[in-house]
C-alpha positions as CSV (number, residue, x, y, z in Angstrom):
1,M,49.0,75.6,-40.4
2,D,52.8,75.4,-40.2
3,R,54.7,72.8,-42.2
4,T,54.6,69.4,-40.6
5,G,57.4,67.6,-42.4
6,L,59.8,67.6,-39.4
7,L,57.2,66.2,-37.1
8,T,58.7,62.8,-37.8
9,D,61.4,60.4,-36.6
10,R,64.8,60.4,-38.2
11,Y,64.5,56.8,-39.4
12,E,61.6,57.7,-41.6
13,L,63.9,59.9,-43.7
14,T,66.9,57.6,-43.5
15,M,64.7,54.9,-44.9
16,L,63.4,57.3,-47.6
17,D,67.0,58.2,-48.4
18,S,67.8,54.6,-49.1
19,F,64.7,54.1,-51.1
20,V,65.4,57.1,-53.3
21,R,69.0,55.9,-53.8
22,D,68.1,52.4,-54.8
23,G,65.0,53.4,-56.9
24,S,62.4,51.8,-54.6
25,A,60.7,55.1,-53.6
26,S,58.4,54.9,-56.6
27,R,57.2,51.3,-56.0
28,P,53.4,51.2,-55.3
29,A,52.7,50.3,-51.6
30,V,50.0,50.1,-49.0
31,F,50.4,50.9,-45.3
32,E,47.9,50.4,-42.6
33,A,47.4,51.7,-39.0
34,F,45.8,49.4,-36.5
35,A,45.9,48.4,-32.9
36,R,46.9,44.8,-32.0
37,R,45.1,45.1,-28.7
38,L,43.1,47.6,-26.6
39,P,44.4,49.0,-23.3
40,E,44.0,46.6,-20.5
41,G,40.4,46.2,-19.4
42,R,38.9,48.2,-22.3
43,R,36.1,46.8,-24.4
44,Y,36.2,49.2,-27.3
45,G,38.2,52.2,-28.6
46,M,36.9,55.4,-30.2
47,L,38.9,56.8,-33.1
48,A,39.8,60.5,-32.8
49,G,42.3,62.9,-34.4
50,L,41.4,62.2,-38.0
51,G,40.5,65.7,-38.9
52,R,43.7,67.0,-37.4
53,L,45.7,64.3,-39.1
54,L,44.3,65.0,-42.6
55,T,45.2,68.7,-42.3
56,A,48.7,67.7,-41.1
57,V,49.1,65.4,-44.1
58,E,48.2,68.3,-46.4
59,H,51.0,70.4,-44.8
60,F,53.6,67.6,-44.8
61,T,56.2,69.5,-46.8
62,F,59.8,70.8,-46.4
63,D,61.3,74.3,-47.0
64,A,64.8,75.0,-48.1
65,D,66.1,75.7,-44.6
66,E,64.7,72.5,-43.3
67,L,66.3,70.5,-46.1
68,A,69.6,72.2,-45.6
69,W,69.5,71.3,-41.9
70,L,68.6,67.6,-42.7
71,Q,71.6,67.4,-45.1
72,A,73.9,69.0,-42.6
73,E,72.8,66.5,-40.0
74,G,73.6,63.6,-42.4
75,V,70.0,62.5,-42.5
76,I,69.5,62.7,-46.2
77,G,71.7,63.2,-49.3
78,D,71.4,65.5,-52.3
79,Q,69.1,63.2,-54.3
80,T,66.6,62.9,-51.4
81,A,66.8,66.6,-50.8
82,R,65.6,67.2,-54.3
83,Y,62.9,64.6,-53.9
84,L,61.6,66.3,-50.7
85,A,61.8,69.8,-52.2
86,E,58.9,68.9,-54.4
87,F,57.2,66.6,-52.0
88,R,53.5,66.6,-51.4
89,F,51.5,63.5,-50.6
90,G,49.7,62.4,-53.8
91,G,48.2,59.1,-52.8
92,D,44.9,57.8,-51.5
93,I,43.8,57.3,-47.9
94,D,40.8,55.3,-46.7
95,G,39.8,54.9,-43.1
96,Y,37.3,54.6,-40.3
97,R,35.3,57.8,-39.8
98,E,36.4,59.9,-36.9
99,G,34.3,59.0,-33.8
100,D,33.9,55.4,-35.0
101,L,34.5,52.4,-32.8
102,Y,37.5,50.2,-33.3
103,F,38.7,46.9,-31.9
104,P,41.9,44.8,-32.0
105,G,42.8,44.2,-35.6
106,S,40.6,46.9,-37.1
107,P,42.3,48.3,-40.2
108,I,41.6,51.9,-39.1
109,F,43.7,53.9,-41.6
110,T,44.9,52.7,-45.0
111,V,47.4,54.7,-47.0
112,T,48.0,53.8,-50.7
113,G,50.6,55.5,-52.8
114,T,54.3,55.2,-53.5
115,L,56.6,53.6,-51.0
116,G,58.4,56.9,-50.5
117,E,55.3,59.0,-49.8
118,C,53.7,56.4,-47.6
119,V,56.7,55.5,-45.4
120,V,57.4,59.1,-44.3
121,L,53.9,59.5,-42.8
122,E,54.3,56.9,-40.1
123,T,55.2,59.1,-37.1
124,L,52.8,61.9,-38.0
125,V,49.9,59.3,-38.3
126,L,50.7,57.6,-35.1
127,S,51.5,60.7,-33.0
128,I,48.1,62.2,-33.7
129,L,45.9,59.1,-33.8
130,N,47.5,57.5,-30.7
131,H,47.0,60.7,-28.6
132,D,43.6,61.8,-29.6
133,T,42.2,58.3,-29.7
134,A,43.4,57.6,-26.2
135,I,41.6,60.7,-25.0
136,A,38.4,60.1,-26.9
137,S,38.3,56.4,-25.7
138,A,38.6,57.5,-22.1
139,A,36.2,60.4,-22.5
140,A,33.5,58.1,-24.1
141,R,33.6,55.9,-21.0
142,M,33.2,58.9,-18.7
143,V,30.3,60.1,-20.8
144,D,28.6,56.7,-20.4
145,A,29.3,56.7,-16.7
146,A,27.8,60.2,-16.3
147,Q,24.4,59.0,-17.7
148,G,23.5,62.2,-19.4
149,R,24.9,64.6,-16.9
150,P,27.3,67.1,-18.7
151,I,31.0,67.0,-18.2
152,I,33.4,69.9,-18.5
153,E,36.9,69.1,-19.9
154,M,39.4,70.9,-17.7
155,G,42.8,69.2,-18.2
156,G,44.8,72.0,-19.7
157,R,47.0,72.4,-16.7
158,R,47.9,68.7,-16.6
159,T,49.5,68.3,-20.0
160,H,51.5,70.0,-22.8
161,E,49.9,73.2,-24.0
162,E,49.2,72.0,-27.5
163,A,48.2,68.5,-26.2
164,A,45.6,70.4,-24.1
165,V,44.0,71.8,-27.2
166,A,43.9,68.4,-28.9
167,T,42.5,66.9,-25.7
168,A,39.6,69.3,-25.5
169,R,38.7,68.5,-29.2
170,A,38.9,64.8,-28.6
171,A,36.9,64.9,-25.4
172,Y,34.2,67.1,-27.0
173,L,33.7,64.8,-30.0
174,A,33.4,61.8,-27.5
175,G,30.5,63.6,-25.7
176,F,31.9,66.1,-23.2
177,A,29.8,69.2,-23.1
178,T,32.4,72.0,-22.8
179,T,36.1,72.7,-22.2
180,S,37.9,75.2,-20.1
181,N,40.5,75.6,-22.9
182,L,40.1,78.9,-24.9
183,A,42.4,77.9,-27.7
184,A,40.2,74.9,-28.4
185,G,37.2,77.2,-28.3
186,R,38.7,79.5,-30.9
187,R,40.4,76.8,-33.1
188,Y,37.7,74.1,-33.1
189,A,34.5,76.0,-31.9
190,V,34.3,73.7,-28.8
191,P,32.0,75.4,-26.3
192,T,34.0,76.9,-23.4
193,A,33.1,77.2,-19.7
194,G,34.7,78.3,-16.5
195,T,34.2,80.8,-13.6
196,A,36.7,81.0,-10.8
197,A,39.3,79.1,-8.8
198,H,40.0,79.1,-5.0
199,A,42.5,81.9,-5.6
200,F,39.6,84.2,-6.5
201,T,38.0,83.7,-3.1
202,L,41.3,83.9,-1.2
203,A,42.1,87.2,-3.0
204,H,39.0,88.8,-1.3
205,D,38.6,89.8,2.3
206,T,35.6,87.5,2.7
207,E,33.9,84.8,0.8
208,A,30.8,87.0,0.5
209,D,32.9,89.7,-1.2
210,A,34.3,87.1,-3.6
211,F,30.8,85.8,-4.5
212,R,29.4,89.3,-4.8
213,S,32.2,90.3,-7.2
214,Q,31.6,87.2,-9.3
215,V,27.9,87.6,-9.5
216,E,28.2,91.2,-10.5
217,A,30.5,90.2,-13.3
218,L,28.8,87.0,-14.5
219,G,25.3,87.2,-13.2
220,V,23.3,85.0,-10.8
221,G,23.4,82.1,-13.3
222,T,27.1,81.6,-12.5
223,T,28.7,78.7,-10.6
224,L,30.1,79.6,-7.2
225,L,33.0,77.5,-5.7
226,V,31.8,76.9,-2.2
227,D,34.5,74.7,-0.5
228,T,37.4,77.2,0.0
229,Y,36.6,77.2,3.8
230,D,33.5,75.4,4.9
231,I,31.1,73.9,2.4
232,A,27.9,74.4,4.3
233,E,28.8,78.0,5.2
234,G,29.8,78.6,1.6
235,I,26.5,77.4,0.3
236,R,24.6,79.7,2.7
237,T,26.7,82.6,1.7
238,A,26.3,81.8,-2.0
239,V,22.5,81.8,-1.7
240,E,22.5,84.9,0.4
241,V,24.6,86.8,-2.2
242,A,23.1,85.4,-5.4
243,G,19.6,84.6,-4.2
244,T,17.6,81.4,-4.8
245,G,18.1,81.8,-8.6
246,L,21.8,80.9,-8.3
247,G,22.9,78.8,-11.2
248,A,25.2,76.3,-9.6
249,I,27.6,75.5,-6.9
250,R,30.9,73.6,-7.3
251,I,32.4,71.3,-4.7
252,D,36.1,70.3,-5.3
253,S,36.9,68.4,-2.1
254,G,35.8,65.9,0.5
255,D,33.6,62.8,0.1
256,L,31.7,64.0,-3.0
257,A,28.8,61.6,-2.6
258,E,28.2,62.7,1.0
259,E,28.9,66.3,0.4
260,S,26.5,66.5,-2.6
261,H,23.7,64.9,-0.6
262,K,24.2,67.4,2.2
263,A,24.4,70.2,-0.3
264,R,21.2,69.3,-2.0
265,V,19.3,69.2,1.3
266,L,20.7,72.5,2.3
267,L,20.1,74.2,-1.0
268,D,16.5,73.0,-1.0
269,S,16.0,74.2,2.6
270,L,17.2,77.7,1.5
271,G,14.7,77.7,-1.4
272,A,17.4,77.2,-4.1
273,T,15.7,74.1,-5.5
274,G,16.9,74.9,-9.0
275,T,20.5,75.4,-8.2
276,R,22.7,72.7,-9.7
277,I,25.6,70.9,-8.0
278,V,28.8,70.4,-10.0
279,V,31.7,68.4,-8.6
280,T,35.4,68.2,-9.5
281,S,38.5,66.6,-7.9
282,D,40.4,63.9,-9.7
283,L,37.3,62.3,-11.3
284,D,37.5,59.5,-13.8
285,E,34.9,57.0,-15.2
286,F,35.1,54.8,-12.1
287,V,34.5,57.7,-9.7
288,I,31.7,59.1,-11.9
289,A,30.0,55.7,-12.0
290,A,30.2,55.4,-8.2
291,L,28.5,58.8,-7.9
292,A,25.5,57.8,-10.1
293,D,23.0,57.9,-7.3
294,A,24.3,61.2,-5.8
295,P,22.3,64.4,-6.5
296,I,25.0,65.7,-8.8
297,D,24.1,67.7,-12.0
298,G,27.5,67.9,-13.7
299,Y,31.2,67.0,-13.5
300,G,34.5,68.6,-14.2
301,V,37.3,66.2,-15.3
302,G,40.9,67.2,-15.7
303,T,44.0,65.0,-15.2
304,R,42.3,61.7,-16.0
305,V,40.9,62.7,-19.3
306,A,44.0,64.5,-20.4
307,T,46.1,61.3,-19.7
308,G,43.6,58.8,-21.2
309,S,42.5,57.7,-17.8
310,G,45.6,55.7,-17.2
311,H,46.2,54.8,-20.9
312,P,47.8,57.8,-22.6
313,T,48.3,56.1,-25.9
314,A,46.1,53.9,-28.1
315,S,49.2,51.8,-29.0
316,M,48.4,51.8,-32.7
317,V,51.1,50.8,-35.2
318,Y,51.6,51.6,-38.9
319,K,52.8,48.7,-41.0
320,L,53.5,48.0,-44.7
321,V,50.9,45.4,-45.8
322,A,51.4,45.3,-49.6
323,I,54.0,46.3,-52.1
324,A,54.5,46.0,-55.9
325,D,57.8,44.9,-57.4
326,G,57.7,47.9,-59.7
327,A,55.5,50.5,-61.3
328,G,52.5,48.7,-63.0
329,A,53.2,45.4,-61.2
330,P,50.5,43.9,-59.0
331,L,50.5,44.5,-55.2
332,R,51.6,41.5,-53.2
333,P,50.9,41.1,-49.5
334,V,53.7,41.3,-46.9
335,A,53.4,40.7,-43.2
336,K,55.5,40.6,-40.0
337,K,55.9,37.2,-38.3
338,S,57.6,38.6,-35.2
339,K,56.4,37.0,-31.9
340,D,53.5,39.0,-30.4
341,K,54.0,41.6,-33.1
342,G,52.7,39.9,-36.2
343,S,50.5,41.5,-38.9
344,V,48.2,40.3,-41.6
345,G,49.4,41.1,-45.1
346,G,47.3,42.6,-47.9
347,R,45.0,45.5,-48.4
348,K,41.8,44.9,-46.4
349,R,38.1,45.8,-46.6
350,P,36.4,45.9,-43.2
351,F,32.7,45.1,-42.7
352,R,30.2,45.0,-39.9
353,T,26.9,43.3,-39.2
354,Y,24.1,44.3,-36.8
355,D,21.2,42.5,-35.2
356,E,17.6,43.4,-35.6
357,Q,17.9,45.9,-32.8
358,G,20.7,47.7,-34.6
359,L,23.4,46.4,-32.2
360,L,26.8,45.6,-33.5
361,V,27.3,41.8,-33.8
362,A,30.5,41.3,-35.8
363,E,33.4,43.1,-37.5
364,W,35.7,41.4,-40.0
365,F,37.7,42.1,-43.0
366,T,38.3,40.5,-46.4
367,T,41.1,40.9,-48.8
368,A,40.8,43.7,-51.3
369,D,40.2,41.3,-54.2
370,A,37.6,39.2,-52.5
371,P,34.0,39.4,-53.7
372,P,31.7,41.7,-51.6
373,P,29.8,39.9,-48.8
374,G,26.1,39.4,-48.9
375,D,23.4,41.9,-48.2
376,G,23.4,43.4,-44.7
377,A,27.2,43.6,-44.3
378,R,28.1,47.3,-44.1
379,P,31.5,48.6,-45.2
380,V,33.4,50.5,-42.4
381,Q,36.0,52.5,-44.2
382,V,35.2,55.7,-46.2
383,P,37.4,57.6,-48.7
384,L,39.4,60.3,-46.9
385,V,42.0,61.4,-49.5
386,R,42.1,60.9,-53.3
387,S,45.2,61.8,-55.3
388,G,46.4,63.9,-52.4
389,E,43.2,65.9,-52.0
390,V,41.2,65.6,-48.8
391,V,37.6,64.5,-49.8
392,H,36.2,63.9,-46.3
393,R,35.8,67.0,-44.0
394,P,32.9,66.7,-41.6
395,T,32.4,69.4,-39.1
396,L,33.3,68.6,-35.5
397,G,29.6,68.8,-34.6
398,E,28.9,66.1,-37.3
399,V,31.7,64.0,-35.9
400,R,30.3,64.3,-32.4
401,D,26.8,63.3,-33.5
402,F,28.3,60.3,-35.4
403,A,30.3,59.2,-32.3
404,A,27.1,59.2,-30.2
405,A,25.2,57.2,-32.8
406,T,27.9,54.6,-33.3
407,L,28.4,54.2,-29.5
408,A,24.7,53.5,-29.3
409,T,25.3,50.4,-31.4
410,L,27.1,48.7,-28.6
411,P,25.1,46.6,-26.1
412,A,25.1,47.7,-22.5
413,E,27.7,45.2,-21.4
414,A,30.2,46.4,-23.9
415,R,29.8,49.9,-22.6
416,S,30.4,49.0,-19.0
417,V,33.3,50.8,-17.4
418,S,34.2,47.6,-15.5
419,A,37.3,45.8,-16.8
420,G,36.6,43.3,-19.5
421,A,37.9,41.8,-22.8
422,A,37.5,43.6,-26.1
423,Y,33.9,43.3,-27.3
424,L,35.0,42.2,-30.7
425,T,38.3,41.2,-32.4
426,T,38.5,42.0,-36.1
427,T,40.0,39.2,-38.1
428,L,40.3,38.0,-41.7
429,R,37.3,36.2,-43.0
430,E,38.1,34.0,-45.9
431,E,35.7,34.6,-48.8
432,T,35.3,32.0,-51.5
433,P,34.8,33.2,-55.1
434,M,31.2,33.7,-56.0
435,A,30.0,30.4,-57.5
436,P,27.1,29.9,-59.9
437,Q,23.8,29.4,-58.1
438,S,23.7,25.8,-56.9
439,S,20.8,23.6,-58.0
440,S,21.2,21.6,-54.8
441,T,18.3,21.5,-52.3
442,K,20.5,20.4,-49.5
443,A,22.1,22.5,-46.7
444,L,24.7,21.7,-44.1
445,V,24.4,23.2,-40.6
446,V,27.5,23.2,-38.4
447,V,26.5,23.7,-34.8
448,D,28.7,25.5,-32.2
449,V,32.1,24.2,-33.0
450,Q,33.7,26.8,-30.8
451,N,36.8,27.0,-28.5
452,D,34.7,26.8,-25.3
453,F,33.1,23.5,-26.5
454,V,36.2,21.6,-27.5
455,E,38.9,20.2,-25.2
456,G,40.4,22.9,-23.1
457,G,37.3,25.1,-23.2
458,S,35.1,26.1,-20.3
459,L,32.6,23.5,-21.4
460,G,34.9,21.3,-23.4
461,V,33.5,18.1,-24.9
462,T,35.7,15.0,-25.3
463,G,36.2,14.4,-29.0
464,G,35.3,18.0,-29.9
465,R,38.5,18.8,-31.8
466,E,38.4,15.5,-33.7
467,V,34.8,16.3,-34.8
468,A,35.9,19.8,-35.9
469,R,38.7,18.2,-38.0
470,R,36.2,15.6,-39.5
471,I,33.7,18.4,-40.4
472,S,36.5,20.2,-42.2
473,E,37.3,17.1,-44.2
474,H,33.7,16.6,-45.0
475,L,33.5,20.2,-46.2
476,A,36.6,19.8,-48.4
477,A,35.0,16.8,-50.1
478,H,31.4,17.8,-50.2
479,A,30.9,21.6,-49.9
480,T,29.7,21.7,-53.5
481,D,26.9,19.3,-52.7
482,Y,25.2,21.9,-50.7
483,A,23.2,25.0,-51.7
484,L,24.6,26.7,-48.6
485,V,26.6,26.0,-45.5
486,A,25.6,27.7,-42.2
487,A,27.7,27.7,-39.1
488,S,26.3,28.7,-35.7
489,R,28.0,30.1,-32.6
490,D,26.9,30.9,-29.1
491,W,27.3,34.7,-28.8
492,H,26.6,35.5,-25.2
493,R,26.8,38.9,-23.7
494,A,29.5,39.7,-21.1
495,G,28.7,40.9,-17.6
496,E,25.2,39.3,-17.3
497,T,23.5,35.9,-16.9
498,N,22.0,36.0,-20.4
499,G,18.5,35.5,-19.2
500,G,19.5,33.0,-16.5
501,H,21.6,30.9,-18.9
502,F,24.8,31.5,-16.9
503,H,24.8,30.7,-13.2
504,E,24.4,33.5,-10.7
505,P,27.6,34.7,-9.0
506,G,28.1,32.7,-5.8
507,Q,25.9,29.9,-7.0
508,D,27.0,26.7,-8.7
509,P,25.6,25.9,-12.2
510,D,23.3,22.9,-12.4
511,F,24.5,21.9,-15.9
512,V,20.8,21.5,-16.9
513,S,19.5,25.0,-17.3
514,T,22.4,27.0,-15.8
515,W,25.9,26.8,-17.1
516,P,29.4,28.3,-16.4
517,V,30.3,31.4,-18.4
518,H,31.1,30.4,-22.0
519,C,31.3,31.8,-25.5
520,V,31.2,35.5,-24.5
521,Q,31.2,38.0,-27.4
522,G,34.7,39.1,-28.3
523,E,36.5,36.5,-26.2
524,T,38.5,33.6,-27.7
525,G,36.1,31.1,-26.3
526,S,33.5,32.3,-28.8
527,D,35.7,31.8,-31.8
528,Y,35.5,28.8,-34.0
529,A,37.8,26.0,-33.0
530,P,41.0,26.2,-35.1
531,E,40.4,22.7,-36.4
532,L,37.3,23.9,-38.2
533,T,38.0,25.3,-41.7
534,T,35.3,27.9,-42.4
535,G,36.3,28.9,-45.9
536,A,33.2,27.1,-47.3
537,V,30.8,28.5,-44.8
538,T,28.4,30.8,-46.6
539,H,26.4,32.1,-43.6
540,H,27.4,32.7,-40.0
541,V,24.7,32.5,-37.4
542,V,24.9,33.9,-33.9
543,K,22.6,33.1,-31.0
544,G,22.1,33.5,-27.3
545,M,22.6,37.3,-27.2
546,G,21.2,38.0,-23.7
547,E,19.0,34.9,-23.6
548,P,19.4,31.1,-23.5
549,A,19.5,29.6,-27.0
550,Y,20.4,26.1,-28.0
551,S,19.1,25.7,-31.5
552,A,20.8,27.4,-34.5
553,F,17.3,28.2,-35.6
554,E,17.0,30.6,-32.7
555,G,19.9,32.7,-34.0
556,V,20.3,35.2,-36.8
557,T,22.7,35.5,-39.7
558,E,25.0,38.4,-40.3
559,T,22.1,40.1,-42.1
560,G,19.7,39.5,-39.3
561,E,17.9,36.7,-41.1
562,R,16.5,33.7,-39.3
563,L,18.0,30.4,-40.4
564,A,14.7,28.8,-41.4
565,D,13.8,31.8,-43.6
566,L,17.3,31.6,-45.2
567,L,16.9,27.9,-46.0
568,H,13.4,28.2,-47.4
569,A,14.4,31.2,-49.6
570,A,17.3,29.1,-51.0
571,G,14.9,26.3,-51.9
572,V,16.4,23.9,-49.4
573,T,14.4,20.8,-48.5
574,E,17.1,18.7,-46.8
575,V,19.3,19.6,-43.9
576,D,22.4,17.8,-42.7
577,V,23.3,18.6,-39.1
578,T,26.8,18.3,-37.5
579,G,28.5,19.9,-34.5
580,I,28.6,20.1,-30.7
581,A,27.0,19.0,-28.5
582,T,24.9,16.0,-29.6
583,D,22.7,16.1,-26.5
584,Y,22.1,19.8,-26.4
585,C,22.6,22.2,-29.2
586,V,22.8,19.6,-32.0
587,R,19.7,17.9,-30.7
588,A,17.8,21.2,-30.5
589,T,18.9,22.3,-34.0
590,A,17.8,19.0,-35.6
591,L,14.4,19.0,-33.9
592,D,13.8,22.6,-35.0
593,A,14.8,21.7,-38.5
594,V,12.1,18.9,-38.5
595,K,9.6,21.4,-37.1
596,A,10.4,23.8,-40.0
597,G,9.5,21.1,-42.5
598,F,12.9,19.9,-43.6
599,T,14.1,16.4,-44.1
600,V,16.9,16.1,-41.6
601,R,20.0,13.8,-41.4
602,L,22.5,13.7,-38.5
603,L,25.8,12.9,-40.1
604,D,27.6,10.0,-38.5
605,G,30.9,10.8,-36.8
606,L,30.4,14.5,-37.2
607,H,29.0,15.3,-33.8
608,A,30.1,14.9,-30.2
609,G,28.1,14.8,-27.0
610,V,28.6,15.8,-23.4
611,A,27.8,12.4,-21.9
612,P,27.2,9.0,-23.3
613,D,23.8,8.4,-21.7
614,S,22.3,11.8,-22.5
615,S,23.7,11.6,-26.1
616,A,22.1,8.1,-26.6
617,A,18.8,9.5,-25.3
618,A,19.1,12.4,-27.7
619,L,19.7,10.1,-30.6
620,D,16.6,8.1,-29.7
621,E,14.5,11.2,-29.5
622,L,15.8,12.5,-32.8
623,A,15.1,9.2,-34.5
624,A,11.6,9.2,-33.1
625,A,11.1,12.7,-34.5
626,G,12.0,11.5,-38.0
627,V,15.7,12.5,-38.1
628,E,17.8,10.0,-40.1
629,V,20.3,8.9,-37.4
630,A,23.2,6.6,-38.3
631,R,24.2,4.5,-35.3
């Protein structure tokens, strides 16, 4: 590979020049690549380009001619020229694996080293990751829409010649079957495919002559393009020339659903029942999804995959998140506070949790010095580079397999091609230092104190924000009184009724068993209300994934554990209940706690109900069940 040092922006080297001059270049630093948001309407992104990037980092050097030119242009001075003459990245890089999913805030790529060697990589990192990730993210959606039917990548004529090679690689790792790009075939071993264009038919005296020539060269298993003149006549001619063993026909024009149905009927009537139908013509994930019921066996996608299906960049950024005041000094977090462009300071460690079906439930990060989370939380980043040496080199086939496996951890609604909010948002989870094992036999359960259940939410309860504030005050004063603190959240799936819990489109909710859409995974309504301080929460419970669920005891923790099992294992005998709403989820949680054998207390002033009458009835019911209720 050629040197990559000049694949950068001028300001990277002018910054470096200043750092070298003032002695800052050797200060330890941490930079991070992440996306503040996903492209409009996307529910997830798929990371791609990592293999290309790590090779490019290895070759990020400068020769004498390049350095002389930089000096002549006034970009760097003599001191920086000497610095770059010996430059080779010698730091560490950790990151998400290529083919992995990411969400807004995911710390995808973390670079640790000196300020000088980290700052100069910005443009290289972003140019490769933004392009390839945009392609893979679009391609993954197309693969989902195709429902197992193979897709050929054929966008080489719609983009820059080198971008076309990278596009083929990214689309293949996301699940495309083949590419038309021969450079990608040779460079990355992506399987190639392709037969003939309309020009081939036009160059012959008759369509039959063209088909005969192609079959003689490529065999009867080839794909014949049948729409140069008339599709029906083209199909008849194709079968006449190649016989009923013809491999496939391709249709590149017209109403593809209608034409494919007519083609299937005609092929079958001619005895070519095994001949496949491949369609092309400005396809994207939406068109492919609309063709799901058509008798189509494969697709060819060009322009839309090569341009990220309307989103040609992943919009990642590369920011300084920690720096030391000198060699040997500790790293301290730094962060931007700019409006709409802020960042979270400090080196981060991302984790994920999954439900009992293996579906992704949550992604969050802690600070680098926080204690590790409990069992079941899986780290997301892996070591990529150590002391300048690449230590992570999976084959493209391994990346492709991993991408398919990680995509399968998303629930169906998160994989829908319809527009929607990001399935998850990755945020900082405050971790309290590990304390000695508590001898307490009490636990606190905080029920559903979420944005959608406080004032301003889709099912906002009057007094909800005040209750959240009071619970925070209670935790500040009494957290150490509890063996554990569990907080539950509704965590409903997007794009479905969640087992009839949401009202059907076109029907009004009855506010008894059917409700307006609320607390959807990955949307702000499902987040904890900002008045609730969660630093003392030891276990987070989610419930209602695809089904109605009122009680926190119906949910699971981050490790997939049921709340009752968790409490019993911790030796808990008494449970204090707080939260929203008194007459629904708080009521159900307290009753289930009694059924599970716990002594239960509903804390006065730390719960809010939907309506006075139903709340009063709930309190009577709880008292009758043995719950200690303060009036």
